[in-house]
N, C-alpha and C positions, 0 to 999 in steps of 0.2 A: 437455417438462420431464422431467428425470431426478431420481429420488429415490435417495439414498444413505444408508448408515448408518455410524456410527463407533463404535468401542469404546474406552472409556477406563477406566483404573483408577479406583476409587471416589474416591480423593483428587484425581485430576486433574479428574474431573467436578465435584467439589465446588468446586474452585478456579475452574473455568469458570462454574459457577452463581453464585458470589459476584460475579464480575465482571459477569455478565449482569444480576444483580439491581441492582448498583451503577448500571448504565447504564439501568435500567428496561426491560430487554428480556427476552424469553424466551431460554432457552439456544439454541434453534434460530436465532432471529433474530440473536442475538449472534454465533454461529459463522459464519453466512452473511455478515454484515457484515464481520467480521474477515477472513475468507478472501477476499472480493471486494476489500477494501482492499489486502490483500497482493498480490493478482493485479495490481491497478493499479500499486502501487509497483514490482513486478518489471518490468512493461511499461515504466514510466517509466525505470527503471534501464537496461534494455536499449536504449532509445532514446538515452540519454546515452552509453552505450558506443559505439554505432554512430556517433553524431555526433562523438565524440572521435576515433574511428578515421578517419572521413572527413576530419576537419580536420587529420590528421597531426600532432596535438599543438599546433596553433596555437590560442591562446586570446585572448579579448578581455576587457577589464575590465567589471565591472558598470556602471561609468560610461559606457563606450562603448555598451553595449547600451541603457541608459536614454536616452542622447542620440539614438541611432539611431531608437529608437521614439518619440522626442519626449515622454518621460515626465519629463524634468527641464528 
């Protein structure tokens, strides 16, 4: 496990603390959750870009996907 520290201006830290309090989390838990969610979002986005490049722009409709997966 790695430990790191971050420096914020007082007003930035207070804004983070307000949000952490709103979600019922400590500042540390809130920042960890938000960073890991962003990391997952970025990974998902990169997967989409790779898939679009691999498909050479060919797309299918949501209906076609749902039908293929037998969800409709």
